[in-house]
N, C-alpha and C positions, 0 to 999 in steps of 0.2 A: 462486577461486570464479568460476563463469561469470556472465555478465551476466544471464541469465534468472533464476538463483537469487537474485542480488543484487536484482533488480527486484522479485521476489516478496516477499523479506524486507522490503524497504522498503514495499511495499504493505500487507503484514500489520502492519507497525509502525504505519502510518497508521491502520489499523482498530483495533488492539488495544493500542497503545502506552500508553494511559492505565491499562491493567491491570498494567503492569510496575512493578517498584520503580524508584526514582530511579537507582540504579546500573545496573540492567539497561538502562534506557532510555539512559543516558549512554554506556555501552559500545557498545550497538548503533548509536547515532547516530554515535559516533566512528568505528566500524569500517565501517559500511555507507553512511552518508551523507557523512561527511567524509573517507573513504578513509585513515584512519590505520591503520598496521600494528599487529598485536598487540604487537610490541616497543615501539612508540611509546606505546601506551596503557598498557602495563605500567610503563614508565619514568615516565610522568606520574602514574600512580596509586600508584607505589611498591609494586607487587605483582608476583608472578611472571607470566611469559608463560603458564604453564600455567593459572593462576587466571583470566586473561582469556579464554583459549581455552575453558576449561570453562564459564565464565559465558556466553560467546557461544553455545556449542553448546546449553546448557540453555535459554537465552532463545529461540533460534530454534525449538527443539522445543516450548517453551511457546506461542509464537505459532502454530505449526502445530496444536497441540492446540486452541487457542481457535478456529481456523478450522474444524477438524473438528466442533466442537460448535456453533458459531454461524453459520458460512457467510456472514459479512458480505462478504468479498472475492469469493467466488464469486457471490453475489447482485449485487454491484456490477458485476462483469464481464458478467453476464447482462443487467442493465439497460442497460449501455452498448451492448451488441450490439443489443438491442431498439430503443433510441433511434436508433441509426445506421440500422437497417432502416426504421424509421418515417420518418425524415428523407429517406431515399432514395426511399421509396414516394411520399411527398408531393411531392418534387421531380419525380418522373417523371409522376405522375398528377394532381396538383393545383397545378401551377406558378402558375396565375393566382390562386389563393386566398391572398391575402396574410395574412388573419387566421389561417388554418390554419398557414401557414408560420411566422408569429410565435409561435403557441402551441407548435409543435414546437420551435422554437429556445429559447423560454423553458423548456420542459421539459428540454431538453438542458443548459441552464445553471442548472437548479434554481431558477428564479425563480417558479414557481407556488406560491401560498400556499394 
């Protein structure tokens, strides 16, 4: 699996992991975050490689389905781009305004209440 796909699955897992079963989350974490092979997971769980492979495939499809319905990951990416654009604009045009720069930085760090 390529790095872009792995990165996206990990991001979707961050967004929707709480909606998965315990086993689904465990297998996904083992495979995508901890880099265990399907064979290693199957041996540890005492199940077939096919069972792990099928579970992982279904779980990734489920995460993608959640994203199609809820758009949390897409919205997060859009917000990050907007925050970066805002920070760059403030840096270029309002460099002397320390309060504005602080507010933008707090926004980017999610500190605004």
